[in-house]
C-alpha positions as a Python dict, from the first residue, in 0.01 Angstrom:
ca = {
    (1, 'R'): (0, 0, 0),
    (2, 'E'): (-237, -302, 63),
    (3, 'L'): (-421, -170, -187),
    (4, 'A'): (-248, -171, -424),
    (5, 'I'): (-135, -518, -365),
    (6, 'L'): (-486, -629, -338),
    (7, 'L'): (-574, -460, -700),
    (8, 'G'): (-301, -655, -860),
    (9, 'D'): (-374, -962, -679),
    (10, 'A'): (-771, -888, -846),
    (11, 'G'): (-636, -858, -1206),
    (12, 'Q'): (-652, -460, -1197),
    (13, 'P'): (-318, -407, -1288),
    (14, 'K'): (-373, -36, -1409),
    (15, 'L'): (-565, 35, -1061),
    (16, 'S'): (-275, -102, -903),
    (17, 'V'): (18, 75, -1080),
    (18, 'E'): (-222, 418, -973),
    (19, 'H'): (-186, 316, -592),
    (20, 'W'): (184, 236, -621),
    (21, 'R'): (242, 553, -801),
    (22, 'E'): (64, 724, -535),
    (23, 'V'): (261, 527, -234),
    (24, 'V'): (597, 637, -456),
    (25, 'R'): (491, 984, -419),
    (26, 'L'): (397, 944, -64),
    (27, 'A'): (734, 780, 63),
    (28, 'P'): (1003, 852, -226),
    (29, 'D'): (1247, 679, 11),
    (30, 'Q'): (1070, 343, 16),
    (31, 'D'): (1301, 109, -203),
    (32, 'D'): (1050, -178, -211),
    (33, 'A'): (762, 21, -303),
    (34, 'R'): (955, 144, -631),
    (35, 'I'): (1020, -228, -700),
    (36, 'Q'): (654, -297, -695),
    (37, 'L'): (587, 1, -932),
    (38, 'A'): (818, -112, -1118),
    (39, 'I'): (664, -477, -1150),
    (40, 'S'): (366, -332, -1232),
    (41, 'L'): (486, -116, -1477),
    (42, 'A'): (667, -390, -1660),
    (43, 'S'): (381, -608, -1663),
    (44, 'Q'): (210, -368, -1839),
    (45, 'G'): (451, -310, -2075),
    (46, 'H'): (621, 14, -1952),
    (47, 'F'): (965, -99, -1973),
    (48, 'T'): (1129, 235, -1979),
    (49, 'E'): (952, 369, -1670),
    (50, 'A'): (967, 57, -1420),
    (51, 'E'): (1364, 40, -1500),
    (52, 'T'): (1400, 402, -1363),
    (53, 'H'): (1173, 271, -1076),
    (54, 'V'): (1412, -1, -1019),
    (55, 'A'): (1717, 167, -1082),
    (56, 'E'): (1624, 429, -797),
    (57, 'A'): (1526, 124, -582),
    (58, 'I'): (1909, 21, -586),
    (59, 'R'): (2046, 376, -525),
    (60, 'L'): (1863, 347, -217),
    (61, 'A'): (1951, 18, -142),
    (62, 'P'): (2261, -77, -340),
    (63, 'E'): (2283, -412, -82),
    (64, 'T'): (1949, -540, -124),
    (65, 'A'): (2041, -854, -400),
    (66, 'N'): (1705, -894, -516),
    (67, 'H'): (1657, -533, -687),
    (68, 'Y'): (1902, -660, -935),
    (69, 'N'): (1733, -992, -962),
    (70, 'N'): (1381, -786, -1033),
    (71, 'F'): (1619, -503, -1262),
    (72, 'G'): (1731, -856, -1451),
    (73, 'L'): (1359, -996, -1521),
    (74, 'I'): (1242, -651, -1639),
    (75, 'I'): (1525, -621, -1883),
    (76, 'A'): (1491, -991, -2028),
    (77, 'R'): (1121, -956, -2058),
    (78, 'Q'): (1276, -700, -2393),
    (79, 'G'): (1500, -969, -2458),
    (80, 'R'): (1819, -810, -2339),
    (81, 'F'): (1938, -1155, -2229),
    (82, 'S'): (2339, -1034, -2203),
    (83, 'E'): (2202, -703, -2030),
    (84, 'S'): (2014, -903, -1764),
    (85, 'L'): (2257, -1145, -1704),
    (86, 'K'): (2488, -885, -1559),
    (87, 'Y'): (2215, -822, -1336),
    (88, 'Y'): (2188, -1154, -1213),
    (89, 'Q'): (2478, -1185, -1142),
    (90, 'K'): (2505, -916, -937),
    (91, 'C'): (2267, -1041, -730),
    (92, 'L'): (2463, -1349, -687),
    (93, 'L'): (2733, -1172, -592),
    (94, 'L'): (2574, -1050, -264),
    (95, 'D'): (2369, -1343, -222),
    (96, 'P'): (2507, -1673, -392),
    (97, 'T'): (2204, -1858, -232),
    (98, 'N'): (1941, -1682, -486),
    (99, 'V'): (1693, -1935, -593),
    (100, 'S'): (1556, -1716, -845),
    (101, 'A'): (1867, -1529, -987),
    (102, 'N'): (2027, -1886, -1024),
    (103, 'Y'): (1735, -2002, -1250),
    (104, 'N'): (1704, -1655, -1396),
    (105, 'A'): (2087, -1671, -1498),
    (106, 'G'): (2054, -2031, -1673),
    (107, 'L'): (1745, -1887, -1855),
    (108, 'A'): (1943, -1601, -1983),
    (109, 'L'): (2239, -1817, -2048),
    (110, 'E'): (2032, -2065, -2244),
    (111, 'Q'): (1875, -1767, -2432),
    (112, 'L'): (2258, -1697, -2507),
    (113, 'G'): (2342, -2005, -2639),
    (114, 'D'): (2572, -2121, -2296),
    (115, 'V'): (2386, -2422, -2264),
    (116, 'S'): (2671, -2566, -1997),
    (117, 'T'): (2692, -2280, -1794),
    (118, 'A'): (2283, -2246, -1810),
    (119, 'I'): (2272, -2633, -1670),
    (120, 'Q'): (2527, -2520, -1370),
    (121, 'H'): (2299, -2255, -1304),
    (122, 'F'): (2017, -2484, -1293),
    (123, 'R'): (2184, -2731, -1109),
    (124, 'T'): (2256, -2440, -800),
    (125, 'A'): (1919, -2344, -804),
    (126, 'L'): (1826, -2691, -763),
    (127, 'Q'): (2071, -2762, -469),
    (128, 'L'): (1939, -2472, -300),
    (129, 'N'): (1596, -2549, -357),
    (130, 'P'): (1548, -2916, -486),
    (131, 'G'): (1158, -2878, -546),
    (132, 'H'): (1217, -2557, -765),
    (133, 'Q'): (989, -2665, -1067),
    (134, 'G'): (1118, -2452, -1328),
    (135, 'S'): (1514, -2548, -1287),
    (136, 'L'): (1404, -2945, -1296),
    (137, 'D'): (1192, -2867, -1612),
    (138, 'R'): (1470, -2677, -1775),
    (139, 'L'): (1760, -2923, -1650),
    (140, 'K'): (1514, -3203, -1790),
    (141, 'A'): (1474, -3032, -2142),
    (142, 'L'): (1807, -2952, -2200),
    (143, 'M'): (1964, -3295, -2094),
    (144, 'E'): (1724, -3450, -2369),
    (145, 'R'): (1882, -3200, -2623),
}
């Protein structure tokens, strides 16, 4: 586990994936390891396999809100914003104080053309974390339109 993290941090994504695969092989019921593998896979463009691992992590731990946020991120990286929004909303249903899910929902809504609802999500993220730079930047850009 630690080696996989270090390799990812050291800019060795392929080796990191190999080690995360081994962690998952040895501990297939570890939802957090599946999430880390999925994130590593998605960073290399292996979206189908990444989605498979996030779906399995959700099956293993369906009440872990951030798993849905991670699924949304992987889907959004493929330009599937409407679908990603559903996962951010599920995350927020489980954890309304999730700053990242509010921010990511705002980004997806902005891409879908729903600027007013996007602004609401950016404002919520800022209420939860006044220093959230991404929300500050997006809110400023949208207000200047």
